[in-house]
OpenMM code with the backbone's topology and positions (N, CA, C; nanometers):
from openmm import Vec3, app, unit

residues = "MET ASN ALA ILE GLN ASN THR THR THR ALA THR VAL THR ALA ALA ALA SER GLY VAL PRO ALA ALA ALA ARG PRO VAL LEU THR ARG ALA ALA THR ALA GLU THR THR SER ASP PRO SER SER VAL MET THR LEU LEU ALA ASP CYS GLY THR ASP GLY SER THR VAL THR SER TYR ARG SER THR PHE ALA ALA GLY ALA VAL GLY ALA PRO ALA HIS PHE HIS THR ARG ALA SER GLU LEU PHE PHE VAL ILE ASP GLY SER LEU GLN VAL LEU VAL ASP GLU GLU VAL GLN THR LEU GLU LYS GLY ASP PHE LEU LEU VAL PRO PRO HIS THR PRO HIS ALA PHE ALA ALA ALA PRO GLY ALA THR ALA ASP VAL LEU PHE VAL PHE THR PRO GLY MET PRO ARG PHE ASP TYR LEU ARG LEU LEU GLY ARG VAL MET ARG GLY GLU ALA SER PRO GLN GLU ILE LYS ASP SER SER GLU ARG TYR ASP ASN HIS TYR VAL ASP SER PRO VAL TRP ARG GLU ALA LEU ALA ASN GLY ARG".split()
positions = [
    Vec3(-8.3479, -6.5094, 11.5104),
    Vec3(-8.2490, -6.5599, 11.5477),
    Vec3(-8.1922, -6.5359, 11.7288),
    Vec3(-8.1727, -6.4472, 11.7841),
    Vec3(-8.1614, -6.3886, 11.8516),
    Vec3(-8.2430, -6.4437, 11.9776),
    Vec3(-8.3779, -6.4020, 11.9246),
    Vec3(-8.5116, -6.4609, 12.0145),
    Vec3(-8.4906, -6.5587, 12.0593),
    Vec3(-8.4652, -6.6459, 11.9768),
    Vec3(-8.4856, -6.8098, 11.9034),
    Vec3(-8.3347, -6.9233, 12.0321),
    Vec3(-8.2210, -6.7213, 12.0427),
    Vec3(-8.1133, -6.8597, 12.0826),
    Vec3(-8.1714, -6.7881, 12.2697),
    Vec3(-8.2071, -6.7348, 12.2899),
    Vec3(-8.2982, -6.6283, 12.4415),
    Vec3(-8.3809, -6.7804, 12.4920),
    Vec3(-8.4513, -6.7870, 12.3968),
    Vec3(-8.5621, -6.8732, 12.4605),
    Vec3(-8.4859, -7.0545, 12.4452),
    Vec3(-8.3900, -7.0440, 12.4345),
    Vec3(-8.2799, -7.1154, 12.3820),
    Vec3(-8.2490, -7.2148, 12.5215),
    Vec3(-8.1537, -7.0432, 12.5448),
    Vec3(-8.0786, -7.0517, 12.6038),
    Vec3(-8.0887, -7.0848, 12.7681),
    Vec3(-8.1908, -6.9667, 12.8238),
    Vec3(-8.3821, -6.9448, 12.8520),
    Vec3(-8.4716, -7.1212, 12.9358),
    Vec3(-8.4794, -7.1764, 12.7809),
    Vec3(-8.4422, -7.2606, 12.8171),
    Vec3(-8.4040, -7.4356, 12.8826),
    Vec3(-8.2459, -7.4370, 12.8663),
    Vec3(-8.1523, -7.5101, 12.8422),
    Vec3(-8.1250, -7.4502, 12.9708),
    Vec3(-8.1502, -7.3120, 13.0822),
    Vec3(-8.1296, -7.3372, 13.2164),
    Vec3(-8.1907, -7.3595, 13.3269),
    Vec3(-8.3566, -7.3741, 13.2237),
    Vec3(-8.3400, -7.3862, 13.3486),
    Vec3(-8.4539, -7.5816, 13.3580),
    Vec3(-8.3927, -7.6180, 13.2933),
    Vec3(-8.3918, -7.7444, 13.1796),
    Vec3(-8.2484, -7.7989, 13.2347),
    Vec3(-8.1338, -7.7455, 13.3064),
    Vec3(-7.9885, -7.7951, 13.3966),
    Vec3(-8.0412, -7.7743, 13.5555),
    Vec3(-8.1386, -7.6901, 13.5497),
    Vec3(-8.1748, -7.6099, 13.7325),
    Vec3(-8.2848, -7.7239, 13.8002),
    Vec3(-8.2899, -7.8185, 13.6771),
    Vec3(-8.4474, -7.8787, 13.7325),
    Vec3(-8.5864, -7.8182, 13.6920),
    Vec3(-8.5803, -7.7116, 13.6651),
    Vec3(-8.7053, -7.6608, 13.7612),
    Vec3(-8.7799, -7.6498, 13.5019),
    Vec3(-8.8806, -7.7035, 13.5186),
    Vec3(-8.9421, -7.7259, 13.3754),
    Vec3(-8.9923, -7.6150, 13.3523),
    Vec3(-8.9297, -7.6228, 13.1922),
    Vec3(-8.9484, -7.4633, 13.1211),
    Vec3(-9.0631, -7.3985, 13.1481),
    Vec3(-9.1646, -7.4920, 13.1802),
    Vec3(-9.2762, -7.4251, 13.1668),
    Vec3(-9.3329, -7.3527, 13.3111),
    Vec3(-9.2477, -7.3686, 13.3754),
    Vec3(-9.2715, -7.2328, 13.4862),
    Vec3(-9.2608, -7.1339, 13.4499),
    Vec3(-9.3073, -7.0440, 13.6024),
    Vec3(-9.3588, -6.9154, 13.5935),
    Vec3(-9.3130, -6.8476, 13.7260),
    Vec3(-9.3159, -6.7165, 13.7556),
    Vec3(-9.3559, -6.6740, 13.9209),
    Vec3(-9.4925, -6.6730, 13.9010),
    Vec3(-9.6161, -6.7014, 14.0129),
    Vec3(-9.6902, -6.7316, 13.9860),
    Vec3(-9.7339, -6.6590, 14.1906),
    Vec3(-9.7778, -6.5161, 14.1344),
    Vec3(-9.8211, -6.4321, 14.2242),
    Vec3(-10.0076, -6.4297, 14.3302),
    Vec3(-10.0347, -6.4991, 14.4612),
    Vec3(-10.1463, -6.4254, 14.4611),
    Vec3(-10.1984, -6.4054, 14.5228),
    Vec3(-10.2493, -6.3200, 14.4897),
    Vec3(-10.3224, -6.2214, 14.5824),
    Vec3(-10.3525, -6.2349, 14.7481),
    Vec3(-10.3820, -6.2297, 14.8511),
    Vec3(-10.5145, -6.2765, 14.9403),
    Vec3(-10.6092, -6.2245, 14.9612),
    Vec3(-10.6469, -6.1743, 14.8521),
    Vec3(-10.7512, -6.0091, 14.8180),
    Vec3(-10.8288, -6.0870, 14.7970),
    Vec3(-10.7730, -6.1580, 14.6421),
    Vec3(-10.8973, -6.2880, 14.5686),
    Vec3(-10.8250, -6.3838, 14.5464),
    Vec3(-10.7648, -6.4353, 14.6440),
    Vec3(-10.6827, -6.5745, 14.6480),
    Vec3(-10.8987, -6.6234, 14.6435),
    Vec3(-10.8516, -6.7750, 14.6185),
    Vec3(-11.0496, -6.8774, 14.6268),
    Vec3(-10.9995, -6.9152, 14.7011),
    Vec3(-11.1467, -6.9418, 14.7684),
    Vec3(-11.1669, -7.0111, 14.9396),
    Vec3(-11.2412, -7.1109, 14.9143),
    Vec3(-11.2762, -7.1899, 14.9895),
    Vec3(-11.3060, -7.3829, 14.9691),
    Vec3(-11.2801, -7.3665, 15.1615),
    Vec3(-11.4210, -7.3750, 15.1399),
    Vec3(-11.4420, -7.4226, 15.3726),
    Vec3(-11.5729, -7.5551, 15.3691),
    Vec3(-11.5312, -7.5612, 15.4756),
    Vec3(-11.5964, -7.6779, 15.5686),
    Vec3(-11.6722, -7.5792, 15.7244),
    Vec3(-11.7450, -7.7157, 15.7453),
    Vec3(-11.7512, -7.6202, 15.9446),
    Vec3(-11.6386, -7.6041, 16.0193),
    Vec3(-11.4799, -7.6516, 16.0156),
    Vec3(-11.4283, -7.5643, 16.0510),
    Vec3(-11.3392, -7.5896, 16.0393),
    Vec3(-11.2955, -7.5547, 15.9197),
    Vec3(-11.1834, -7.4371, 15.8028),
    Vec3(-11.1760, -7.4487, 15.7444),
    Vec3(-11.0804, -7.2792, 15.7199),
    Vec3(-11.1217, -7.2140, 15.5525),
    Vec3(-10.9542, -7.2593, 15.4660),
    Vec3(-10.9477, -7.3237, 15.4118),
    Vec3(-10.8531, -7.3241, 15.2929),
    Vec3(-10.7783, -7.2346, 15.2057),
    Vec3(-10.6997, -7.1482, 15.2206),
    Vec3(-10.6988, -7.0441, 15.0885),
    Vec3(-10.5978, -7.0989, 14.9834),
    Vec3(-10.5858, -7.1497, 14.8649),
    Vec3(-10.5921, -7.1824, 14.8022),
    Vec3(-10.4901, -7.0831, 14.6667),
    Vec3(-10.3277, -7.0755, 14.6931),
    Vec3(-10.2735, -7.0426, 14.6697),
    Vec3(-10.1222, -7.0682, 14.5517),
    Vec3(-10.1142, -7.1691, 14.5491),
    Vec3(-9.9997, -7.2626, 14.3975),
    Vec3(-10.1705, -7.3783, 14.3758),
    Vec3(-10.1453, -7.4296, 14.2371),
    Vec3(-10.1787, -7.5069, 14.1886),
    Vec3(-10.1139, -7.5716, 14.0672),
    Vec3(-9.9762, -7.6463, 14.1260),
    Vec3(-9.9108, -7.7736, 14.0383),
    Vec3(-9.9719, -7.8251, 13.9046),
    Vec3(-9.8832, -7.7123, 13.7671),
    Vec3(-9.9712, -7.7522, 13.6473),
    Vec3(-10.0967, -7.6751, 13.6052),
    Vec3(-10.1397, -7.6460, 13.6652),
    Vec3(-10.3046, -7.4995, 13.6172),
    Vec3(-10.2130, -7.3795, 13.6694),
    Vec3(-10.1253, -7.3171, 13.6988),
    Vec3(-10.1139, -7.1760, 13.6363),
    Vec3(-9.9213, -7.1342, 13.6240),
    Vec3(-9.8795, -7.1994, 13.6265),
    Vec3(-9.7240, -7.2207, 13.5637),
    Vec3(-9.6529, -7.3012, 13.7332),
    Vec3(-9.6990, -7.2561, 13.8484),
    Vec3(-9.6581, -7.3147, 13.9080),
    Vec3(-9.5516, -7.4533, 13.9716),
    Vec3(-9.5410, -7.5043, 14.0245),
    Vec3(-9.3828, -7.5778, 14.0822),
    Vec3(-9.4306, -7.6850, 14.1580),
    Vec3(-9.4622, -7.6179, 14.2557),
    Vec3(-9.5196, -7.6534, 14.3747),
    Vec3(-9.7002, -7.6366, 14.3702),
    Vec3(-9.7116, -7.7238, 14.4464),
    Vec3(-9.9236, -7.6927, 14.5174),
    Vec3(-9.9211, -7.6268, 14.6311),
    Vec3(-9.9635, -7.5192, 14.7147),
    Vec3(-9.9629, -7.4680, 14.8344),
    Vec3(-10.1296, -7.4142, 14.8123),
    Vec3(-10.1595, -7.4525, 14.9675),
    Vec3(-10.2128, -7.3523, 15.0093),
    Vec3(-10.2213, -7.3463, 15.1448),
    Vec3(-10.2983, -7.2802, 15.2486),
    Vec3(-10.3212, -7.1973, 15.4008),
    Vec3(-10.4342, -7.2058, 15.4178),
    Vec3(-10.4309, -7.2947, 15.5441),
    Vec3(-10.6176, -7.3518, 15.6095),
    Vec3(-10.5479, -7.2785, 15.7408),
    Vec3(-10.6638, -7.2599, 15.7894),
    Vec3(-10.7144, -7.2010, 15.9304),
    Vec3(-10.8522, -7.3112, 15.9466),
    Vec3(-10.7776, -7.3799, 16.0503),
    Vec3(-10.8424, -7.4469, 16.1753),
    Vec3(-10.9126, -7.3661, 16.2751),
    Vec3(-11.0745, -7.4379, 16.2874),
    Vec3(-11.1386, -7.3904, 16.4188),
    Vec3(-11.0591, -7.4512, 16.5206),
    Vec3(-11.0632, -7.3715, 16.6574),
    Vec3(-11.1138, -7.4478, 16.7702),
    Vec3(-11.1351, -7.6261, 16.8417),
    Vec3(-10.9754, -7.7418, 16.8059),
    Vec3(-10.9662, -7.8728, 16.8008),
    Vec3(-11.0632, -7.9121, 16.6667),
    Vec3(-11.0728, -7.8675, 16.5107),
    Vec3(-11.0924, -7.9065, 16.4104),
    Vec3(-10.9372, -8.0046, 16.4182),
    Vec3(-11.1041, -8.0977, 16.3159),
    Vec3(-10.9951, -8.2216, 16.2513),
    Vec3(-10.9278, -8.1997, 16.1247),
    Vec3(-10.8031, -8.1847, 16.0427),
    Vec3(-10.7527, -8.1673, 15.9772),
    Vec3(-10.7567, -8.3046, 15.8396),
    Vec3(-10.6835, -8.3916, 15.9229),
    Vec3(-10.7485, -8.4933, 15.7962),
    Vec3(-10.6865, -8.5738, 15.8103),
    Vec3(-10.7798, -8.7599, 15.8567),
    Vec3(-10.7339, -8.8635, 15.8927),
    Vec3(-10.6179, -8.9442, 15.8242),
    Vec3(-10.5473, -9.0226, 15.8508),
    Vec3(-10.4056, -9.1263, 15.8482),
    Vec3(-10.4204, -9.1294, 15.7110),
    Vec3(-10.3241, -9.0305, 15.6076),
    Vec3(-10.2965, -9.1212, 15.5125),
    Vec3(-10.1056, -9.0930, 15.4307),
    Vec3(-10.0949, -9.0863, 15.2899),
    Vec3(-9.9517, -9.0994, 15.2755),
    Vec3(-9.9849, -9.1175, 15.1667),
    Vec3(-9.8694, -9.0247, 15.0642),
    Vec3(-9.8634, -8.9807, 14.9239),
    Vec3(-9.7488, -9.0408, 14.8688),
    Vec3(-9.8197, -9.0739, 14.7523),
    Vec3(-9.6346, -9.1387, 14.6581),
    Vec3(-9.5243, -9.1268, 14.6054),
    Vec3(-9.6509, -8.9231, 14.6034),
    Vec3(-9.4722, -8.8942, 14.4819),
    Vec3(-9.4993, -8.7962, 14.5313),
    Vec3(-9.5541, -8.6901, 14.6176),
    Vec3(-9.4687, -8.5659, 14.6837),
    Vec3(-9.4763, -8.5732, 14.8110),
    Vec3(-9.3208, -8.4680, 14.8422),
    Vec3(-9.3595, -8.4425, 14.9890),
    Vec3(-9.4119, -8.3594, 15.0521),
    Vec3(-9.4795, -8.2868, 15.1841),
    Vec3(-9.5719, -8.2689, 15.1758),
    Vec3(-9.5308, -8.2213, 15.2913),
    Vec3(-9.5360, -7.9968, 15.3415),
    Vec3(-9.4392, -7.9464, 15.4158),
    Vec3(-9.5505, -7.8801, 15.4420),
    Vec3(-9.5378, -7.8394, 15.6765),
    Vec3(-9.6240, -7.8079, 15.7168),
    Vec3(-9.5195, -7.7093, 15.7595),
    Vec3(-9.6388, -7.5889, 15.7056),
    Vec3(-9.5273, -7.4872, 15.8200),
    Vec3(-9.6638, -7.3633, 15.9433),
    Vec3(-9.6714, -7.4063, 16.0361),
    Vec3(-9.7084, -7.3870, 16.1079),
    Vec3(-9.7279, -7.1752, 16.1725),
    Vec3(-9.8302, -7.1564, 16.0545),
    Vec3(-9.8071, -6.9578, 16.0593),
    Vec3(-9.8474, -6.9297, 16.2695),
    Vec3(-9.9232, -6.9964, 16.3078),
    Vec3(-9.9903, -6.9519, 16.4408),
    Vec3(-10.0967, -7.0747, 16.4982),
    Vec3(-10.1352, -7.0451, 16.5636),
    Vec3(-10.1946, -7.1482, 16.6316),
    Vec3(-10.0588, -7.2364, 16.6348),
    Vec3(-10.1068, -7.3804, 16.7192),
    Vec3(-10.1231, -7.5171, 16.7114),
    Vec3(-10.1465, -7.6209, 16.6986),
    Vec3(-10.0547, -7.7407, 16.6402),
    Vec3(-10.0867, -7.8726, 16.5128),
    Vec3(-10.0725, -7.9451, 16.5359),
    Vec3(-10.1198, -8.0199, 16.5687),
    Vec3(-10.1220, -8.2191, 16.6475),
    Vec3(-10.1302, -8.2710, 16.5012),
    Vec3(-9.9700, -8.3634, 16.5028),
    Vec3(-9.9687, -8.4157, 16.3654),
    Vec3(-9.9059, -8.5418, 16.4217),
    Vec3(-9.9688, -8.6271, 16.3401),
    Vec3(-9.9414, -8.7884, 16.2610),
    Vec3(-9.8258, -8.7788, 16.2262),
    Vec3(-9.6476, -8.8458, 16.2297),
    Vec3(-9.6039, -8.8482, 16.1942),
    Vec3(-9.5416, -8.9966, 16.1236),
    Vec3(-9.5987, -9.1612, 16.1281),
    Vec3(-9.5561, -9.3023, 16.1325),
    Vec3(-9.6284, -9.2709, 16.2286),
    Vec3(-9.6155, -9.3383, 16.3445),
    Vec3(-9.6925, -9.4285, 16.4790),
    Vec3(-9.6507, -9.2936, 16.6326),
    Vec3(-9.6177, -9.1987, 16.5850),
    Vec3(-9.5703, -9.0674, 16.7009),
    Vec3(-9.6275, -8.9637, 16.6440),
    Vec3(-9.7679, -8.8827, 16.7859),
    Vec3(-9.7980, -8.7751, 16.7928),
    Vec3(-9.7461, -8.6677, 16.8335),
    Vec3(-9.6965, -8.5988, 16.7572),
    Vec3(-9.6716, -8.5069, 16.7919),
    Vec3(-9.7285, -8.3203, 16.7986),
    Vec3(-9.6731, -8.2217, 16.8176),
    Vec3(-9.7372, -8.0815, 16.8157),
    Vec3(-9.6816, -8.0083, 16.8213),
    Vec3(-9.6952, -7.9576, 16.6722),
    Vec3(-9.6651, -7.8473, 16.6215),
    Vec3(-9.6808, -7.7393, 16.6516),
    Vec3(-9.5832, -7.6313, 16.7317),
    Vec3(-9.6917, -7.4533, 16.8052),
    Vec3(-9.6385, -7.3888, 16.6331),
    Vec3(-9.6546, -7.2727, 16.6335),
    Vec3(-9.5930, -7.1520, 16.5476),
    Vec3(-9.5056, -7.0893, 16.5430),
    Vec3(-9.4321, -7.1622, 16.4232),
    Vec3(-9.2828, -7.1186, 16.4069),
    Vec3(-9.2577, -7.2226, 16.3498),
    Vec3(-9.3046, -7.3398, 16.3466),
    Vec3(-9.2674, -7.5076, 16.3434),
    Vec3(-9.3029, -7.5462, 16.2091),
    Vec3(-9.2335, -7.6515, 16.1965),
    Vec3(-9.2111, -7.6578, 16.0208),
    Vec3(-9.1847, -7.8271, 15.9795),
    Vec3(-9.2587, -7.8980, 15.9097),
    Vec3(-9.2370, -8.0247, 15.9359),
    Vec3(-9.2707, -8.0156, 15.7578),
    Vec3(-9.1161, -8.1697, 15.7412),
    Vec3(-9.1748, -8.2038, 15.6324),
    Vec3(-9.1471, -8.3518, 15.6085),
    Vec3(-9.3236, -8.4068, 15.5225),
    Vec3(-9.3271, -8.4720, 15.6041),
    Vec3(-9.2737, -8.5481, 15.4221),
    Vec3(-9.2062, -8.6796, 15.4065),
    Vec3(-9.1786, -8.7130, 15.2921),
    Vec3(-9.2766, -8.8266, 15.2336),
    Vec3(-9.2895, -8.9118, 15.0971),
    Vec3(-9.3884, -8.9802, 14.9608),
    Vec3(-9.3342, -9.1228, 15.1471),
    Vec3(-9.4933, -9.1429, 15.1664),
    Vec3(-9.4423, -9.3056, 15.1682),
    Vec3(-9.4607, -9.3948, 15.3589),
    Vec3(-9.4470, -9.1949, 15.4033),
    Vec3(-9.4531, -9.1588, 15.5365),
    Vec3(-9.6615, -9.1244, 15.5462),
    Vec3(-9.7138, -9.1949, 15.6448),
    Vec3(-9.8081, -9.1891, 15.7333),
    Vec3(-9.8253, -9.1009, 15.7668),
    Vec3(-9.8871, -8.9812, 15.7749),
    Vec3(-9.9415, -8.8315, 15.8959),
    Vec3(-10.0276, -8.7948, 15.8389),
    Vec3(-10.1140, -8.7479, 15.9573),
    Vec3(-10.2755, -8.6896, 15.9733),
    Vec3(-10.1879, -8.5730, 16.0417),
    Vec3(-10.3494, -8.4911, 16.0137),
    Vec3(-10.3632, -8.3722, 16.1239),
    Vec3(-10.4705, -8.3466, 16.1686),
    Vec3(-10.4498, -8.2178, 16.2413),
    Vec3(-10.5819, -8.1223, 16.2758),
    Vec3(-10.4931, -8.0331, 16.4666),
    Vec3(-10.5973, -7.9521, 16.4318),
    Vec3(-10.5582, -7.8684, 16.5037),
    Vec3(-10.5489, -7.9259, 16.6674),
    Vec3(-10.4275, -7.8378, 16.7711),
    Vec3(-10.4229, -7.8909, 16.9014),
    Vec3(-10.5519, -7.8918, 17.0317),
    Vec3(-10.5907, -7.9910, 17.1009),
    Vec3(-10.6620, -8.0151, 17.1516),
    Vec3(-10.6885, -7.8006, 17.2191),
    Vec3(-10.8114, -7.8011, 17.1814),
    Vec3(-10.8679, -7.6634, 17.2195),
    Vec3(-10.7538, -7.4845, 17.1761),
    Vec3(-10.7538, -7.5676, 17.1155),
    Vec3(-10.6060, -7.4716, 16.9829),
    Vec3(-10.7161, -7.4437, 16.8793),
    Vec3(-10.6591, -7.3119, 16.7641),
    Vec3(-10.6867, -7.3384, 16.6608),
    Vec3(-10.5505, -7.2775, 16.6262),
    Vec3(-10.5550, -7.2863, 16.4942),
    Vec3(-10.4439, -7.3107, 16.3590),
    Vec3(-10.4754, -7.2880, 16.2683),
    Vec3(-10.2706, -7.1778, 16.2329),
    Vec3(-10.3092, -7.1414, 16.0962),
    Vec3(-10.1707, -7.1732, 15.9913),
    Vec3(-10.1851, -7.2690, 15.9182),
    Vec3(-10.1059, -7.4076, 15.9232),
    Vec3(-10.1006, -7.3154, 15.7311),
    Vec3(-9.9575, -7.3026, 15.6795),
    Vec3(-9.9230, -7.3018, 15.5214),
    Vec3(-9.8441, -7.4414, 15.4919),
    Vec3(-9.9750, -7.5242, 15.3556),
    Vec3(-9.8653, -7.6282, 15.3357),
    Vec3(-9.8221, -7.7047, 15.2185),
    Vec3(-9.7144, -7.7147, 15.1398),
    Vec3(-9.6649, -7.6972, 15.0199),
    Vec3(-9.6335, -7.8245, 14.9718),
    Vec3(-9.6546, -7.9123, 14.8563),
    Vec3(-9.6564, -8.0352, 14.8457),
    Vec3(-9.5913, -8.0452, 14.6788),
    Vec3(-9.4429, -8.0895, 14.6943),
    Vec3(-9.3310, -8.1011, 14.5776),
    Vec3(-9.2512, -8.2006, 14.5947),
    Vec3(-9.2856, -8.2383, 14.4307),
    Vec3(-9.2842, -8.2226, 14.3146),
    Vec3(-9.4895, -8.1962, 14.3270),
    Vec3(-9.5188, -8.0765, 14.2503),
    Vec3(-9.6000, -8.0732, 14.2857),
    Vec3(-9.6904, -8.1575, 14.1788),
    Vec3(-9.8875, -8.1246, 14.2231),
    Vec3(-9.9848, -8.1806, 14.0806),
    Vec3(-10.0257, -8.0515, 14.1421),
    Vec3(-10.1436, -8.0611, 14.0016),
    Vec3(-10.2830, -8.0417, 14.0674),
    Vec3(-10.3878, -8.0983, 14.2064),
    Vec3(-10.4024, -8.0501, 14.2896),
    Vec3(-10.4673, -8.0896, 14.3808),
    Vec3(-10.5725, -7.9396, 14.3949),
    Vec3(-10.5814, -7.8469, 14.3995),
    Vec3(-10.7131, -7.7947, 14.4384),
    Vec3(-10.8012, -7.8007, 14.3782),
    Vec3(-10.8572, -7.9075, 14.3362),
    Vec3(-10.9470, -7.9597, 14.3076),
    Vec3(-11.0463, -8.0322, 14.4021),
    Vec3(-10.9799, -8.1601, 14.4092),
    Vec3(-10.9837, -8.2487, 14.5631),
    Vec3(-11.0053, -8.1069, 14.6775),
    Vec3(-10.8650, -7.9716, 14.7025),
    Vec3(-10.9446, -7.9261, 14.7941),
    Vec3(-11.1179, -7.8981, 14.7893),
    Vec3(-11.1441, -7.8744, 14.6926),
    Vec3(-11.2742, -7.8148, 14.6300),
    Vec3(-11.3345, -7.9115, 14.7051),
    Vec3(-11.3279, -8.0314, 14.6655),
    Vec3(-11.4175, -8.1912, 14.6891),
    Vec3(-11.4122, -8.2380, 14.8730),
    Vec3(-11.2724, -8.1873, 14.9297),
    Vec3(-11.2992, -8.2290, 15.0613),
    Vec3(-11.4099, -8.1170, 15.1492),
    Vec3(-11.4662, -7.9363, 15.0623),
    Vec3(-11.4885, -7.8626, 15.0797),
    Vec3(-11.6440, -7.9461, 15.1014),
    Vec3(-11.6220, -7.9886, 14.9531),
    Vec3(-11.8219, -7.9899, 14.9850),
    Vec3(-11.8161, -8.1797, 15.0159),
    Vec3(-11.7913, -8.1901, 15.0285),
    Vec3(-11.8130, -8.4077, 15.0790),
    Vec3(-11.7886, -8.3720, 15.2474),
    Vec3(-11.8054, -8.2448, 15.3115),
    Vec3(-11.7450, -8.1762, 15.4424),
    Vec3(-11.8995, -8.0832, 15.4751),
    Vec3(-12.0078, -8.0304, 15.3378),
    Vec3(-12.0772, -7.9432, 15.3371),
    Vec3(-12.1462, -8.0968, 15.3605),
    Vec3(-12.1893, -8.1886, 15.3557),
    Vec3(-12.2854, -8.3141, 15.3058),
    Vec3(-12.2679, -8.2946, 15.1807),
    Vec3(-12.2540, -8.2102, 14.9800),
    Vec3(-12.2860, -8.1812, 14.9341),
    Vec3(-12.2448, -8.2790, 14.8311),
    Vec3(-12.1447, -8.3735, 14.8831),
    Vec3(-12.1091, -8.4913, 14.7947),
    Vec3(-12.0828, -8.6339, 14.8850),
    Vec3(-12.0912, -8.7053, 14.7843),
    Vec3(-12.0431, -8.8215, 14.8852),
    Vec3(-11.8286, -8.8596, 14.8881),
    Vec3(-11.8863, -8.9002, 15.0409),
    Vec3(-11.7043, -9.0085, 15.1096),
    Vec3(-11.5960, -9.0524, 14.9199),
    Vec3(-11.7043, -9.1168, 14.9264),
    Vec3(-11.6503, -9.2272, 14.7985),
    Vec3(-11.6275, -9.1706, 14.6284),
    Vec3(-11.6574, -9.0402, 14.6811),
    Vec3(-11.6277, -8.9097, 14.5200),
    Vec3(-11.3663, -8.9187, 14.6145),
    Vec3(-11.3474, -8.9170, 14.7727),
    Vec3(-11.2450, -8.9015, 14.7362),
    Vec3(-11.2260, -9.0008, 14.7735),
    Vec3(-11.2565, -9.2107, 14.8548),
    Vec3(-11.1635, -9.2964, 14.8110),
    Vec3(-11.1384, -9.2985, 14.6643),
    Vec3(-11.2068, -9.2453, 14.4811),
    Vec3(-11.2221, -9.3027, 14.4130),
    Vec3(-11.1784, -9.2255, 14.3792),
    Vec3(-11.1078, -9.1481, 14.4116),
    Vec3(-10.9866, -9.0324, 14.4038),
    Vec3(-10.8188, -9.0136, 14.4126),
    Vec3(-10.8592, -9.1396, 14.5529),
    Vec3(-10.7492, -9.1778, 14.5751),
    Vec3(-10.6288, -9.1162, 14.4681),
    Vec3(-10.6019, -9.2046, 14.4029),
    Vec3(-10.4879, -9.2243, 14.3115),
    Vec3(-10.5090, -9.0796, 14.1992),
    Vec3(-10.5826, -9.0674, 14.1500),
    Vec3(-10.4888, -8.8879, 14.0464),
    Vec3(-10.4903, -8.7722, 14.1554),
    Vec3(-10.4881, -8.7928, 14.3310),
    Vec3(-10.4538, -8.6968, 14.3902),
    Vec3(-10.3805, -8.7396, 14.4464),
    Vec3(-10.3148, -8.8200, 14.4268),
    Vec3(-10.2065, -8.9158, 14.5285),
    Vec3(-10.2359, -8.8985, 14.6637),
    Vec3(-10.3360, -8.9644, 14.8248),
    Vec3(-10.3889, -8.9906, 14.8236),
    Vec3(-10.3888, -9.0639, 14.8936),
    Vec3(-10.4065, -9.1425, 14.9711),
    Vec3(-10.4113, -9.2589, 14.9818),
    Vec3(-10.3824, -9.3226, 15.1617),
    Vec3(-10.5205, -9.3564, 15.2154),
    Vec3(-10.5955, -9.3164, 15.3364),
    Vec3(-10.5163, -9.4815, 15.4455),
    Vec3(-10.4978, -9.4613, 15.5476),
    Vec3(-10.4061, -9.5618, 15.6016),
    Vec3(-10.5629, -9.5481, 15.7422),
    Vec3(-10.5122, -9.6388, 15.7858),
    Vec3(-10.5817, -9.6962, 15.9840),
    Vec3(-10.4392, -9.7137, 15.9972),
    Vec3(-10.4866, -9.5971, 16.1264),
    Vec3(-10.3853, -9.5788, 16.2314),
    Vec3(-10.4278, -9.5756, 16.3749),
    Vec3(-10.4502, -9.6571, 16.4260),
    Vec3(-10.4594, -9.6777, 16.5574),
    Vec3(-10.4106, -9.5669, 16.6550),
    Vec3(-10.2973, -9.5464, 16.6497),
    Vec3(-10.1988, -9.4444, 16.7425),
    Vec3(-10.3261, -9.3838, 16.6793),
    Vec3(-10.4045, -9.3281, 16.5464),
    Vec3(-10.4549, -9.1498, 16.5651),
    Vec3(-10.5076, -9.1514, 16.5625),
    Vec3(-10.6178, -9.2763, 16.6090),
    Vec3(-10.7679, -9.2767, 16.6055),
    Vec3(-10.8030, -9.2866, 16.7698),
    Vec3(-10.6656, -9.3172, 16.8533),
    Vec3(-10.6589, -9.3230, 16.9427),
    Vec3(-10.6343, -9.1721, 17.0919),
    Vec3(-10.5634, -9.0860, 16.9338),
    Vec3(-10.5304, -8.9408, 17.0695),
    Vec3(-10.6557, -8.8788, 16.9864),
    Vec3(-10.7575, -8.8807, 16.9180),
    Vec3(-10.8729, -8.8684, 16.9309),
    Vec3(-10.9221, -8.9032, 16.9969),
    Vec3(-10.9463, -8.9863, 17.0528),
    Vec3(-11.1206, -9.0458, 17.0691),
    Vec3(-11.0173, -9.0685, 17.2566),
    Vec3(-10.8874, -8.9448, 17.2906),
    Vec3(-10.9015, -8.9081, 17.3809),
    Vec3(-10.8113, -8.7448, 17.4082),
    Vec3(-10.8907, -8.7342, 17.3740),
    Vec3(-10.8699, -8.5991, 17.3550),
    Vec3(-10.7585, -8.4964, 17.2642),
    Vec3(-10.6510, -8.6041, 17.2620),
    Vec3(-10.5191, -8.5403, 17.1710),
    Vec3(-10.4590, -8.4926, 17.3557),
] * unit.nanometer
topology = app.Topology()
chain = topology.addChain("A")
for resn in residues:
    res = topology.addResidue(resn, chain)
    for name in ("N", "CA", "C"):
        topology.addAtom(name, app.Element.getBySymbol(name[0]), res)
């Protein structure tokens, strides 16, 4: 009976805090973390909500100088957080292009168009977090395959609802890319 009470107490405490009862600590060691890459970036997969007990989805991307990260898009269910560990990251948020420097943090709420790329002539090392999380690692793996020519871009379009990644046209971002940002 005592074990049941402890479990119930833990479940009630977790529910009252808004944390799913199935959530648990997640430790990802740098030496053993899965990575996926394309010709201009490497993504280190850290926590994938719904698959490893995490309540968020998080990965770290290192971008080569001038590498384009993602075209204009938005998420309907998650906020996306950016933390620049090193280098410079150029971002579009709504209709404004800005450069984030080492130590800068950006939170993009749902339904807000955004895009990102390494700043012109710079590399970038960025931590990304999605909250609430949802399984996205298969999407990141798919991106790598498309960039390497191993999968069709149509697969990304077909997965927009599943991974809550909705691409949009942004003349501001297109112009920034065309002008060397």
